[in-house]
C-alpha distance (Angstrom), angle and dihedral (degrees) to the residues before:
residue distance angle dihedral
M1 . . .
L2 3.78 . .
S3 3.81 117.4 .
V4 3.81 111.8 -147.7
P5 3.83 117.0 -158.5
C6 3.81 110.2 -129.8
P7 3.84 110.7 -163.1
W8 3.81 90.7 -143.6
C9 3.84 104.0 34.7
G10 3.80 102.4 27.6
P11 3.82 126.2 -126.9
R12 3.80 112.7 -12.1
D13 3.80 138.6 173.4
E14 3.80 115.6 -82.5
T15 3.82 89.0 -123.0
E16 3.83 88.0 73.0
F17 3.82 91.7 59.6
R18 3.77 139.7 69.5
Y19 3.78 118.2 -147.5
G20 3.79 113.0 -121.0
G21 3.78 101.3 -171.1
Q22 3.77 131.3 -124.9
A23 3.80 116.5 -0.9
H24 3.79 125.7 -132.7
V25 3.81 97.6 30.1
A26 3.80 105.9 157.0
Y27 3.79 117.2 -133.6
P28 3.81 110.9 -123.7
P29 3.83 111.3 -98.7
D30 3.83 92.4 -133.3
P31 3.82 109.8 20.8
A32 3.81 92.6 176.0
A33 3.81 89.8 62.7
L34 3.80 93.8 57.6
S35 3.77 122.1 102.4
D36 3.80 118.4 -124.7
A37 3.82 89.9 -101.8
E38 3.82 92.4 50.4
W39 3.82 91.7 47.5
A40 3.82 90.9 48.9
G41 3.81 88.7 49.9
Y42 3.80 90.7 53.3
L43 3.81 93.0 47.4
F44 3.78 101.6 41.5
L45 3.81 113.6 16.5
R46 3.79 115.1 86.6
D47 3.76 136.0 159.5
N48 3.80 115.7 -89.1
P49 3.80 105.5 -167.8
K50 3.75 128.9 172.8
G51 3.80 100.2 -127.9
W52 3.81 135.4 22.6
F53 3.79 115.4 9.1
A54 3.84 132.0 178.5
E55 3.82 110.9 -127.2
R56 3.80 141.2 175.2
W57 3.80 121.9 -130.8
F58 3.82 129.9 -173.9
H59 3.81 116.9 -147.4
A60 3.81 95.0 -142.0
A61 3.83 97.7 167.8
G62 3.79 95.4 40.8
C63 3.79 134.2 31.9
R64 3.84 91.8 -12.7
R65 3.80 92.5 -131.3
W66 3.79 131.8 132.8
C67 3.79 119.1 -122.3
N68 3.78 136.1 -178.2
T69 3.77 120.1 -133.7
V70 3.78 140.3 163.2
R71 3.82 119.0 -119.2
H72 3.78 131.3 -178.6
T73 3.81 106.5 -124.9
V74 3.80 94.0 -149.3
T75 3.82 103.3 41.4
Y76 3.85 96.7 25.5
E77 3.82 88.5 -134.2
F78 3.81 114.8 152.2
G79 3.79 120.4 -133.8
A80 3.79 134.6 -173.0
P81 3.82 117.0 -44.4
S82 3.76 116.7 -96.7
């Protein structure tokens, strides 16, 4: 089982968390000005690297806070928060 490091509660089981996707995705400054294709790109298209990747996790069964972390997508190892 994957152990996710919560900055407030310490390492916890992955079953306590909900994955929030890629971290540091900037919200468009003027969403109303985007075309349908641009809006779909913002909503659905994310990086999919092989290696280190910044992610967001929600500690649903714990402190109920969001946190950013870095995880290796091949080894599932967690690194320092980003």
